[in-house]
C-alpha positions in Angstrom: -10.7 -18.1 17.0 -13.0 -20.7 18.5 -16.0 -22.5 17.3 -19.4 -22.0 18.9 -19.0 -25.4 20.6 -15.7 -24.3 22.1 -13.3 -26.2 19.8 -10.4 -24.6 18.0 -10.3 -23.9 14.3 -7.2 -25.6 12.7 -5.6 -24.8 9.4 -6.2 -27.4 6.7 -2.6 -27.2 5.6 0.6 -25.3 6.0 1.9 -22.8 3.5 4.1 -24.2 0.8 7.5 -22.5 0.2 6.3 -20.6 -2.9 3.3 -19.3 -1.0 5.4 -17.7 1.7 6.3 -14.0 1.5 9.8 -12.5 2.0 10.6 -10.1 4.8 10.1 -6.5 3.7 13.5 -4.9 3.0 13.8 -1.2 2.9 16.6 0.4 0.9 18.5 2.8 3.1 20.9 5.6 2.4 24.5 4.6 2.8 27.4 2.7 1.2 26.3 0.2 -1.4 25.1 -3.2 0.0 23.4 -5.9 -2.1 22.1 -9.3 -1.3 21.2 -12.0 -3.8 18.1 -14.1 -3.4 17.2 -17.3 -5.2 13.8 -17.0 -7.0 11.6 -19.5 -8.8 13.2 -21.3 -11.6 16.7 -21.1 -10.0 17.1 -17.5 -11.1 18.6 -14.8 -8.9 17.3 -11.4 -7.8 19.4 -8.5 -6.6 18.1 -7.1 -3.3 19.4 -3.6 -2.7 19.8 -2.9 1.1 21.7 0.4 0.9 23.1 2.8 -1.8 24.5 6.3 -2.0 24.4 6.9 -5.8 21.6 7.2 -8.3 21.3 7.4 -12.1 19.5 10.8 -12.6 18.0 11.6 -15.9 17.5 15.2 -17.1 14.4 15.6 -19.4 15.6 18.9 -20.8 19.1 17.9 -22.0 18.0 14.2 -22.5 21.1 13.0 -20.7 21.6 10.9 -17.6 24.4 10.9 -15.0 25.4 8.9 -12.0 25.4 11.3 -9.0 25.7 11.1 -5.2 22.6 11.1 -3.2 22.9 13.7 -0.4 19.6 13.0 1.4 16.0 11.7 1.1 13.7 14.8 1.3 10.4 12.9 1.6 8.7 9.6 0.9 5.1 10.3 -0.1 3.9 6.7 0.4 4.9 6.9 4.1 5.8 10.1 5.9 7.3 8.3 8.8 10.1 6.7 6.8 13.4 8.6 7.1 16.3 8.0 4.6 14.4 5.1 3.0 14.5 5.0 -0.8 11.2 3.8 -2.5 9.4 4.5 -5.7 8.2 8.1 -5.6 10.7 9.3 -3.0 12.1 12.8 -3.5 15.9 12.8 -3.2 18.4 15.6 -3.0 21.3 14.9 -5.4 24.3 16.8 -6.7 22.2 17.9 -9.7 19.2 19.0 -7.6 15.9 17.4 -6.5 14.9 14.2 -8.3 12.1 11.7 -8.0 12.8 8.0 -7.8 11.1 6.2 -10.7 11.8 2.5 -10.0 11.7 0.1 -7.1 15.2 0.0 -5.8 14.7 -3.0 -3.5 13.5 -5.1 -6.4 16.0 -4.0 -9.1 19.3 -3.3 -7.4 19.7 0.2 -8.8 18.2 3.7 -8.2 16.8 5.5 -11.3 15.5 9.1 -10.9 14.2 12.0 -13.0 15.2 15.5 -12.3 12.4 17.8 -11.0 12.1 21.4 -12.1 12.0 23.9 -9.3 
């Protein structure tokens, strides 16, 4: 943008490293692929780029099981995303339809709850 006088607006300062954001990474359906990022305080965060298994919990039997993900049926937060795992995504697993309850890209795993049909 320009000032009324015709001069340019200049930023007062550049962003510091801790103010910058990371590139958005979408967790895809496929063989497991993890990347490790350094975070504040020297800690590490597991970034999940792709996975083909999920920990599915059945509320009726109160038991969980690691099962293969067949496909992503839909992602309510964005209908244009195909085969992308996000919180709230409905997946088709070996046990049936399940809803993803965590944020896979932030945690490094996929946790889901079985949906009654």
